[in-house]
N, C-alpha and C positions, 0 to 999 in steps of 0.2 A: 502493499498500500502506499503509495507514493503522500507525501507531510502537506497537502491540501484537501487528502482523503480524510489524510488521517486526523487534523485537523476539524472537518467538518463530522465525522465519525463522534468524536472528542465529544464534542459542544451540542449534536445532534444522535442521542442512539438508537434511533430506527433506520439512518441512514446506510444502507450494507457495503460492505467495503469492496464486492466487484459487481461492478457496473457492464454488465451482457452486451456483446457488440450486437446492433442493428441486424447484422445480417440470422445471428446467433440467435436473435428474440424469432426474429420470420422466419428460420428454417422450426425450430422448436412448433410456433402455431401452424407451421403447414405439415407439423408429420402431426399434431393430437389431431386435426378436421378432419385429416385422411382416416389414423387410426379409428376414431370412435366415427368417418364415414364406412368405413369396411366393416367394422359393430355392427353400427344399425341397418346395415344394407342384411346383417345376414337375417340378425334379430325380424325385423320389421319397427316399426318408427313407437308403435306400441308399448310392445317388450322391451323395449333398446330406454326408453322414455322411464319405464317403469321400476328397470335396471339400473338406471344413470341416479336415477331419488334413493333408491333401496341404497346403494352402493357407497353414493356420499353422505347420506347422512351421518353416520354415526362419526366419520373421518375428523371432522373439529374435537370428539373426544382420545381419539387416537394419539392425532397430533398433540393435545396438553398434554398425554400421559408422561408422552415421549419427550416435550422439552422438561417434564418436571423433573425428571434428570438431570441436569443441564444448571443446577442450582449456585455456582458460584458465578461463572462466568460467559451469562447466557450469548451462543448464536447470536449476531445477527438477521432480525427477523425477515429482513431481505434477501439475505441470501439462502436461509429456508427455503424462503417460499423459491424460491430458484430452483431450490435442493429440491423441492417438490414437484414444478413444473418438469423436471426433467425425466425424471422418473414415469410422470402422466403421458410426458408426448416424446420423445424423442427414444427413449429406453421402450415404451410400450411397441414402436413402429418397428422400429430395429428387429425386435423379437417378432413379430408378427407377419414381418417379411418373410425373415430370415424362418422360423417355423411352415411358412408354409411354403416356401421354396423346397426344405428340409424332405418335408410330406409329401411333395410331386415325388421329387427324387427317388425316395427310398420305396413310394407305393411299384415305382416302375420296373424297380429292381427285387423288393419281396414281395412287391403286395400290401394289402392297408394296413391288417392287421401287424405287422411289423414294423410299419413307417410310424403308426401314432409310438405304437410303444417304445422304438427308437429314438421319434423327438421328445416323448412324456421323457425321458431319462434320463438321454444325452444332450440331443439338440440346447432346447428349453433351454437347461438349468445353467448350460457354458455359457450357450446367448444372452441370454438376463441377463445372469450374473454379473458379467465380462461390460455389459452396457448401462448396469446401475452401476458400478465398480467404477467405470470410467469417471463416471460424475467426483465418486468420493477423492479419486486420482488426482483429478484436476483441483478442486479444495484443496488437497492437502497440498501441491508445488505451489500453487497461489495462494493461500491465506496459511503465509509463516508465522503470522500475528493475530490467525483466530482458533489454527486448528492446534490445539497444543499438547495435545491427548489421546489417548480410549474412550474418558468421556464421549469428547465433539465427535471423536469417528464414528459410537454409536449412536450420538442423535441424528451427523448429513445421513448414518446408511439407514436410520428410521425411516428421515424424510424420504431419500428418492424408494426406496421401499414400499412408503405407503401409498405415495400419489403413483408410483406402481400397480400396487393391488388395487386399488379404488378400480383402474380402468377396466382393470382383469376382470376384476367383482362385475362389471357391468355386462359383460359377455356370460359369467357366469348367473348370474340373476338374472339374465334377459331369458333365457335358454330353460331357468326352471320355470316362471314366471308362464311361457309357452306350455311350458307339461303339465301345471294345475297346482293347484293348491298344496298337497304332499309333497310333490317335488319342490316347488318352492322353501317351505318348510324347514325340508333336511337341509335345502341349499344355505339359505340362511344360518340355521343353528350351525355349521358344522364349518363356512366360512365369516359369519358375522360374531358371533362366541367361542367358539373354539381355536378360530385362525388366524382373525388378526391382523396378526404379530410374526405371521410367518414369514413375509416377504421382508420386511427389516429384521428379524433372527438373519437369519441367511446371509441376506449382506451385510447385518454386524461383524461379521467371521474379517471379512477383509476393513474393513472399518479400524477394529480393534488391531487388528496384523501393521493399519497406517499407522498408528499413533501409539500401540508400544513404540517405533522408532520414529518417532517426533519426539517422545519422553524420552527416548536414547541418545539422544542424537548429542554427541563432546563425546560420550561412552563408548564408541564401537558404532559405528551402524551397522544390522546387518538389517538383507532385507528378505530374512527368511519369516518374520512373522507374516509378513503382503500373502509372501506366497502359498504358508501356508491357512493364510485365514482364507482368501482367494480359495485352495483347494479346496476348502471345509465349508468352505461357502455354499461350491457346486454342488458338491455330497452330500448336504445336508438337501438340500436344492432337490438333488436327485431322487434321493430317500424319499421325500414327503411326496414326489409324483407315483412314486411304485406304490408306498404305502395307498395311495385315492385310487390308482390302480385298481388291488386288490386289494377290495374293503374290510376285509375282513381281516386285515392287519393293519387300519389305520390308529385304531386305538391304541394298537397294542408298541407300533411305532411312535404313538404319540405320546404315550407314559413313560415308555425305554429309554427313548431321544431327546424329541423336540420338546419334553418337557424340561428335563435334566439340561438340555444346553443354555434353553431360557431361564434356567432361576442359576444358570454359569455363567452366564454375560452379567445376568443381577448381581452379584457376588462380586464380578469383576471390574464393576462399577462404583461399587461401595469401598472397595480398594480404590481404587484411583480417584475415589471424590476426600478420599481419605490424605493419598498422595494433594491433595490440589489442596486439602487446608492446610498441610505441613510447606507449601511454597509458597501462601500467603503469610502465614506465621512469620519463619526463614527473612523474609522480602520486606515483609513489613514491620516488623520489629525494630528495625534502626529507626523509622518514625517516632516512636514512644520516647529513645532520645534525644531527638529533636524538638520535641514539642508539640508535634502534627497533631499524634495518636495522643491517649492517654491509653492507660492498660485498659480499661476496660470498653472501648474503641476497637483493642484490637482483638480481644477476644470476642464482638459484636461481627467483628469482619470473618473472622475464621473457622465460625461454628453457627450452619445451617440454620436452627433453632435459635440462634441469637438473631439472624437478621431477618428473620421471620418474625418475631418479638419486636426486635425497633421499624419494621416497615408498618405494622400493626400500633404501633404507638405513634408512629409520626401521619398515619392514617386518621388517629383520637386525636388528637393536637392541630391538625393542619388542615385536613379532607384531603382529598384525589391530592393540589399540586405538592403539599409536603412530600403525600407519598412515595409520588412520582422521583420528589428531589430525592429523597431516601434509599431509594431502588437507582440512580442516579450517582449517588457518592456509595453506593457497593460496585458499581460499574466500574467505574470511571478506580477504586482503590484494587479492585481484580487487575484491571488492566496494567496498573503498576508495577504489581507485582510482578503478572508471569511476563513479563515488556521486562522485571529485572530478571527473572530467571532464562530467559530465554537471549538475552545479552550474554548471561554469565556462561550459555553452551557454545555458544560461538551462530545462535542466527540473528544477526546482526545486520541495517541500511549502514555501515560507518561508524566511527565513533562522533562524528559530529550530530549528524540523524538522531542515530541515540542519544543523546546526552538534551537534543532539544523536546525529542521524545518525554522525555524523563522530569524536561522543567515545565514543558507543558501539564503533564500528569501531577504535578506537584502543586503546578498552578493551580488548577481545577481545584484538586483535595480541600486545597486552605480555605476555596473560594466557601466551599460548598455548608463546612466548617463553619469560617470566622462568621460568617452571615446567615448565618441561623437561618438557614430554608430550609434547616432539616428539622425543627422544633428542639426539645429538649436532648440532650447529648445522652448515650445509653451508659447506664449507668449498674458500676455488679452484676 
């Protein structure tokens, strides 16, 4: 991120650090329209419309649950929206085209049943995970001052996965609606209640791998983690499709593989959040000695519950404006700590640019405290 965009991001927290090229935006829109057009043509307008409504309705809930994981340094909203849109447009279109081509080729070679099995177990997992994973790789390369570790990798993976799953579910729900009430209820239960985080779970394997590389920057880079993560994403996706093909194995696989994998991801996020807490404490503690923060302020910034309590206190004392300013203070403090952490590990834009950012973060942090815009300071 250049310095003008950095300053814009610092003073306007809802501004995204990545501005997509107009050509890329148009390409995404074209891909989205073509994908939806293909699905609508296959289903018919009524089934397509109902399927779209049912698929889109729960997405805000899933997004909120995914974003709740990233509580110390939330990602820029517009970047999250762009990531979701990639999954819902480009990734879906690429998957549709390649899967259709694969089915046609394999049908000519081995017949329709073999083609469907090959597409489900090989083509779809590989193509879809590569299409979604490409967005994560771009974010990892371009957002060196945002993509900081495992938690960020999982959050971005969740966004691209939810976007992909929403459009995919339009087709499944539409087909189920065409098949009658019983088919609709079963499909909604399986895809809406049992497996809403399937695609985010698959893609999070790659996001975790990239996050581990970023966390270990300066300690000897190893690309084994992303390679293993992408392999795990493809393997989980293939197993999921296998279980869907042989329905009698679905709940066995869900309980023995998918649920433990999901719990494992949550455990890894918990450990990563503890690491982020240590980063905040280590790099903000000098500000206590400098008189910028008090011990109580430091404890508030390094603990999720204290942050939540401070935000609620700001709301009670000053309403929405004080609540938003308190959240901005938390954000700026986190940005400062992670900026110092990145510089220490060699993720730097140069001594002059790094010093300018440090000074601006400190100036902004002092301004938020000294002007009393967050209400009463945290105590004890």
